N, C-alpha and C positions, 0 to 999 in steps of 0.2 A: 378481511373485516374483523374488527375486534370484538372479542367475545363479552357477553355481559359481565358485569361484575362478579357474581355467583360463581360463573363459570371460567373467571379470569385464571391463566396459569400462573403458580407460583413456583420459584425456585426452592429446591429442597433445601431444609436448613437442619443440621444435625443436631440433635439433642446435647444440651450444655456438658453432661457427663462425658461425650464423646470429644467435645472441644477441649476440656480441660485435662485428659488423659495424657500421661506424661510418659516420655520415652527414658530408656536408662540413659541414652545419651543426655538427653536434656537435664536429668538430675545431676549427672556430673557436671554439666556446664555450670548449674546452679552452685555447687559446692565449690568450685572453682572460682566463681565469682567473689562467692563469702571469703574465701582464703586469700584473695586479692585484697578486698577492702579491709579484712582483718590486718593483713601486712602493712597497707597504706597506714591504718590508725593507728598501729604500734609504732611503726618505725618513724613516721613524718609527724605525727600530732602528739599522741600521749600514750603512756605505757603504765601499767601498774607496778607496783613495789613495793615489798613489805618489809618491816624493820625486825632484824635478827638479833639486836644485840642494845645495849643499853649506853653506849658510845654519844649518842646524841640527846641524853636526857639533860634537862628538862622539855626539850624543844619535841624530842620524839621518843614514844615507849615503844617497848617489846608488843608486839601484836598490833601495831599501827599499820594499816594498809592507804597508800596514797598513790595519788597521780604524780606521775614525772612526765612534764611538758618537754616536747624534744625540739621546738623551733627556735627556743630563745637565743642559743648559741649556734645555730647552723647544725650540719650533719656531718658526721665522720662514719668511718666504718663501725663504731662503738654504738653508734645510733641504730644500727638494724639487727634484728634478732641473728644469732651464731655469726655474727659480723660478716654477711653475707648482703651486698657486694663487699669485698675487701677493697680498699684503696687507701693511700696516705694524703693527708690533709683533710682540711674540712671544706664544705660547701657552703656558702652563705654564712660563714664564719664569724663569730664575735667573741670576745673576750667576757667572761661573767663578771658579775659587779661583786665588789666585797660586800661580804655578811649574805650572798646567796648560799643556799645549802642545794648541794649539786649530787648526783648520782654519778658514779664514775666505775669504769672497769681498774679494779685494784691489780697489783702485782701478781696475785695467784689466779686471775683471769673471772673472779666473781665480782657483782656489782657491789660497790661500798658506798655510804654516804656519808659526807663530812660538810663542813662550813668553809666557803671561800674567806682567807684572812689576808693571806699576800697576792698581788699580782705581778706579773712578768716586770724585774726592775725595782721591784720594792725591796727596801733592807728591813728584815724581822728580825727580832731578838724576844724572848722571854726571859723577864727578871723577876724572881720570886713570883711566879705565876701572873704577873701582869706581861701583856703583851705590848712590846715597843715596835712602833711602825714607821719607818722613816725617821726613827731617831726621837718620836714623841709616844709616851706612853699613852695607849686607848684607855679614854675614862673609864672605871670601873667603879662601881659603889656597890656595897653589901644591902640585902634586900631579905626579905622573909625567907626561912628557910624553905627549901621545896618539899613538899608533903607527897610523897608518890605511895599510892595505894599498893600495900602487899597483895600480891595475886599469884596464881601458879607459874604465871609467865615472867612475873616480876618481884623476884625474892629481894628482901633488903641486903644488895650486895654492896659491899663498901672494900674500898682499897686500903690494906694494910698500910701503917699503924692506924688508920682511922677505926673506929668502934661505931658497930651499928646503933643509930638511935631510932627507937620504936615506939611509936605514940599508940596508944589503945583509942579508939573513937566510940562514941554513945551506941553507935550501932554494932558494937561488937567487932567491927573489921581493925585492922591495924594500918598505919601508916609509917614509912620509913623517912626519916629526914636527912635531907644534905644541904650543907651550907652553901647559900646561891648568890648570884653577884649579877648586876645588870652591866654589859657592856656596851660601848658605842662608837663603833667605826665613824671614820671620816663619811660625810654625806650625811650623818642622822640616822644610822641603821640599828636600834637597839635589838637587843637579843639578851638571854639569861643563859649563865653558863654555872656549872658546878664545880667547887674547888673543895675536894674531901681532905687532901693532905698538904700541909704548909711544906714548902721545899723538898718536895719530892723529885724523881729524878728528871722528868721534863719541866719542872717550873723554871729550869733554868736553861737557855737554849741561844746559841747565834752568839752576834749577829752574822746573818747570812743574806745574801743578794738571790732572789728568785730569778733563774734563768729565766731567756726569753722561750715563749711557747711553754711556760709551765705555770703551776698555780701551788700557794702553800695552803693547806688546809688543817684545820682542826676540828677535834669531835666537842661538842658543846660540855659533855662530861668529862673536863679537862685530865683529871688523874686517870680515867680508865677508857681512854682511847689512842691508840697505837696510830698516829696520824701523821702527819709530815715533819713533826719533829723527830721522829724515828727513823733511821734509813731501813731501805728494803731489808737489807740484811739482818736486820734485828726484828725483822716481823714488821716494820712501818710502811709508810706509804710514799716516804720521800718527796720529791717535788712530783707532782702529778701532771703529766703531758694534758694540755688542754685537748688533745686530739683523742683521750680517752674519756673524755667528760660525754655521758649519755645522756642528761637533761638535767632540768631544774625541779627539784621538789616543789608541789605546789599546796596540795591540800588531803586531809584525812578523808575517805570514805567509806572507811571501817576500822574499827578497833576492838580487838578482843582480850579479857583478860588472861587467856588461856585455860578455863574452865571448861569448855563446850568439848562436846563427843559428837564425833561424825554420826552416829548411832542414835542420838537424841537431838532431832531438829530443835526441839524447844531449847536446848541448852545454848545454840547459836546465839539466843536472843538475850536470854539470860547472862551470857559472858560479855554482852556486848557493852563498851565503854561509850555510853551516847554522849556525854559533854565532850569525847574528843573528835565526834564527826564534825565535819567541815573545818577542822583546824587548818588555818594557814600559815605555811611554813615558810613565807617569805616577807617580812615586814615592807 
């Protein structure tokens, strides 16, 4: 016979505090899940990268922090942290486009960023600073000087015999002026380069044919970039294996002028170069 409602039997329900009590094993399992998720995100989708030098001015500035997408060219050992797992070739591989800005593993083992100029089979030369691609000059036109704000991490550094051109602004800050040009690769991919010195060492190069499985890369700051125009033995990049490409530079999520101090959180924001946030690195 069923008991009346007031006397009905109820199953014991543990208090909420007892239900959510976590064991050491559960905590370690949660950490493992987080580590695996972070590994998947950084290895297969997107990874952060920071700009340490001015070789890609004006496209990239020292202190830019950017996202590098991993999927556009497939995956190689270089795609993964510490190159683990190690294997040869690429999975789901594809060749970068001319004009793409790519991060790759350089000869010294460090990540480097440059722009793709030549693909496998291309004939590349540089004549008085003008890129010659497959026998045709890449269109290049003079534009207004690039005015870089001088800051602790971005001094007015020029390549001799160029002379620093500094302009004082109304707000008391200073700008460093660089001669700038707009280049347009086949397919209509325009970008801006700096050319500080006429007939510098690397202003005349080649012609050479880009080997299969390799890329010819150049920095946008043409006279201040050790790139594929220089052999590895001279500190350059030489022809870069496609398998060494980590990913494609996408956009800036942070940019600092170098004046921030770790012990002063307010300075993290006063040092922020707000106009550079969201800078798109591929046209």
